C-alpha positions in Angstrom: -54.2 -66.5 19.8 -51.8 -63.5 20.4 -50.9 -63.4 24.1 -47.6 -62.8 25.6 -45.8 -62.8 29.0 -42.7 -60.9 29.6 -39.6 -63.0 29.3 -36.3 -61.6 30.2 -33.9 -63.3 27.8 -30.9 -61.3 26.5 -30.9 -60.5 22.8 -28.4 -62.5 20.8 -26.3 -61.3 17.9 -28.3 -63.5 15.5 -31.5 -61.8 16.4 -30.0 -58.3 16.3 -28.4 -59.0 12.9 -31.8 -60.2 11.6 -33.4 -57.0 12.6 -30.6 -54.8 11.2 -30.7 -56.6 7.9 -34.4 -55.6 7.3 -33.9 -52.0 8.4 -34.5 -50.0 5.2 -32.6 -46.8 4.2 -34.3 -43.5 5.0 -36.9 -42.7 2.5 -39.2 -39.7 1.9 -42.5 -39.4 3.6 -45.3 -41.2 1.8 -47.4 -39.2 -0.7 -51.2 -39.2 -1.2 -51.9 -38.2 2.4 -55.2 -36.5 3.3 -54.9 -32.7 3.2 -53.9 -31.1 6.4 -52.2 -34.2 7.8 -48.6 -35.2 8.3 -46.9 -38.5 9.4 -46.1 -38.7 13.1 -44.9 -42.3 13.3 -46.0 -45.7 12.4 -47.4 -49.0 13.9 -45.9 -52.3 13.1 -48.2 -55.2 14.0 -46.4 -58.5 14.7 -48.4 -61.7 14.8 -46.5 -64.2 17.0 -47.5 -66.1 20.1 -45.3 -67.5 22.8 -45.1 -71.0 21.5 -44.2 -70.0 18.0 -41.6 -67.5 19.3 -40.1 -70.2 21.5 -39.9 -72.6 18.5 -37.9 -69.9 16.7 -35.5 -69.7 19.7 -36.6 -66.2 20.7 -39.1 -64.4 23.0 -41.4 -61.5 22.4 -39.4 -59.3 24.8 -36.2 -60.1 22.9 -37.8 -59.0 19.6 -39.1 -55.8 21.2 -35.7 -55.0 22.7 -33.9 -55.6 19.3 -36.4 -53.4 17.4 -36.0 -50.6 20.0 -32.2 -50.8 19.7 -32.4 -50.6 15.9 -34.7 -47.7 16.0 -32.5 -45.9 18.5 -29.5 -46.4 16.1 -31.5 -45.2 13.0 -33.3 -42.3 14.7 -32.2 -41.4 18.2 -35.0 -38.8 18.5 -37.7 -41.4 17.9 -40.1 -42.3 20.8 -41.3 -45.9 21.0 -44.1 -47.7 22.9 -44.8 -51.4 22.7 -47.9 -53.2 24.1 -49.0 -56.8 24.2 -52.1 -57.8 22.2 -54.5 -60.0 24.1 -57.1 -62.3 22.5 -59.3 -65.1 23.8 -57.7 -68.5 24.0 -58.4 -70.3 20.7 -59.2 -67.2 18.7 -59.1 -68.2 15.0 -57.6 -66.4 12.0 -54.1 -65.2 11.1 -52.1 -64.1 14.1 -51.4 -60.7 12.6 -55.2 -60.1 12.0 -56.0 -61.1 15.5 -53.4 -58.7 16.8 -54.7 -55.8 14.6 -58.2 -56.3 16.0 -57.1 -56.8 19.6 -55.2 -53.4 19.4 -58.2 -51.8 17.7 -56.5 -51.0 14.4 -59.2 -48.9 12.6 -59.2 -50.8 9.3 -59.4 -54.2 11.1 -62.2 -53.0 13.4 -64.1 -51.6 10.4 -64.2 -55.0 8.8 -65.9 -56.6 11.8 -69.5 -56.4 12.9 -70.7 -57.0 16.4 -72.3 -60.4 16.9 -75.1 -58.8 18.8 -76.8 -55.4 18.5 -75.1 -52.6 20.5 -76.7 -52.2 23.9 -77.9 -48.6 23.9 -79.2 -49.0 27.5 -77.2 -46.9 30.0 -77.8 -48.1 33.6 -77.6 -45.9 36.6 -74.2 -45.2 38.2 -71.2 -44.5 36.0 -70.9 -45.9 32.5 -67.5 -45.4 30.8 -67.7 -46.3 27.1 -64.1 -46.5 25.9 -64.9 -47.3 22.3 -67.4 -44.4 21.9 -65.5 -42.0 24.2 -68.6 -41.3 26.3 -69.3 -41.2 30.0 -72.8 -41.3 31.5 -73.6 -40.4 35.1 -76.9 -41.8 36.3 -78.1 -42.1 32.7 -77.1 -38.6 31.7 -74.2 -37.8 29.3 -71.3 -36.1 31.1 -69.8 -33.2 29.3 -66.1 -34.2 29.6 -63.6 -32.3 27.5 -61.2 -34.2 25.2 -58.4 -34.0 27.8 -60.6 -35.0 30.7 -61.7 -38.1 28.9 -58.1 -38.9 27.9 -57.1 -38.6 31.6 -60.0 -40.8 32.8 -59.3 -43.4 30.0 -55.6 -43.5 30.9 -56.4 -44.3 34.5 -59.2 -46.8 33.6 -57.0 -48.9 31.3 -54.5 -49.1 34.2 -57.1 -49.9 36.8 -55.7 -50.4 40.3 -52.3 -49.0 39.4 -51.1 -45.7 40.9 -50.1 -43.4 38.1 -47.5 -40.7 38.9 -48.2 -37.2 37.8 -45.0 -37.2 35.8 -46.2 -40.2 33.8 -49.5 -38.4 33.1 -47.7 -35.4 31.8 -45.3 -37.3 29.6 -48.1 -39.6 28.2 -51.0 -37.1 27.7 -49.0 -34.0 26.9 -46.1 -35.7 25.1 -46.2 -33.3 22.1 -46.3 -30.1 24.2 -43.0 -28.4 24.8 -41.5 -25.2 26.2 -43.7 -22.8 28.1 -46.8 -24.7 27.0 -45.8 -27.9 28.7 -48.0 -28.5 31.7 -46.6 -29.1 35.2 -47.9 -31.3 38.0 -50.3 -28.6 39.1 -52.0 -28.6 35.7 -52.7 -32.4 36.2 -54.2 -31.6 39.6 -56.5 -29.0 38.0 -57.7 -31.4 35.3 -58.3 -34.1 38.0 -60.4 -31.6 40.0 -62.5 -30.7 37.0 -62.9 -34.4 36.1 -64.0 -35.2 39.6 -66.5 -32.3 39.7 -68.2 -33.8 36.6 -68.3 -37.3 38.1 -70.3 -35.8 40.9 -71.1 -38.3 43.8 -68.9 -40.8 42.0 -65.7 -38.7 42.2 -64.0 -41.2 44.5 -63.4 -43.6 41.5 -60.4 -41.3 40.8 -58.4 -41.5 44.0 -55.5 -39.4 45.1 -52.4 -41.3 46.3 -50.8 -38.7 48.4 -47.3 -37.8 47.3 -47.4 -40.0 44.2 -50.4 -39.5 41.9 -53.8 -40.9 41.0 -55.5 -44.3 40.7 -58.8 -45.5 39.2 -60.8 -47.6 41.7 -63.9 -49.3 40.3 -66.9 -50.1 42.5 -70.3 -51.7 42.0 -71.8 -48.6 40.4 -69.2 -48.5 37.6 -69.7 -50.1 34.1 -66.8 -50.1 31.6 -67.5 -50.8 27.9 -64.4 -51.5 25.9 -66.0 -52.3 22.5 -64.2 -54.8 20.3 -61.6 -57.1 21.8 -59.9 -56.9 25.2 -58.0 -53.8 26.2 -54.3 -54.3 25.8 -52.2 -53.2 28.8 -48.7 -51.8 28.9 -46.4 -54.8 29.2 -43.1 -54.0 27.5 
């Protein structure tokens, strides 16, 4: 099992020293990468549940905080994002493997097979298939652009939470700088286009006046996540 709740315990010198001790010196980028690709960061999967962390005299939030401080010291320009991995109570296997699967790490997902055949039936209403990056409206495929699907997925995975326009810009256009960086009006344009493609179900993407947007599910909406449980932002 790999679940966590946010605990607000201050980091202690012992934990910070432990993290600093394992921080390697800067090395060259790895070789043997596919042509046309370049490293943009890395993911570190940590298998540790609340009880094991407590037995070690630490909490998950303390570990995350310590890692972030170390990264900030080593590379001040680095951007970080941490999320909690959720799994069913009693899930077997090594913690780190459960975490990799829960967070949809490609190699871990590739080694698994669904226990039941994939349901190809698409009911009426709206079907949002996160794993396949597809949206169906009344049984017909909706021609969403890459960015429109990203926008919808971002709201769906934060269901019921109002997302400010500034957060959408920083999260979905994080690598766009200078004159190409979108403003809040660009977000509004993308939302309008997304809503037009949702047709009579456009109200699942609601405007919260003066703040931003929110995904509101209703009885005609089906969301398919694929493997595992979607992992929310928690840290």
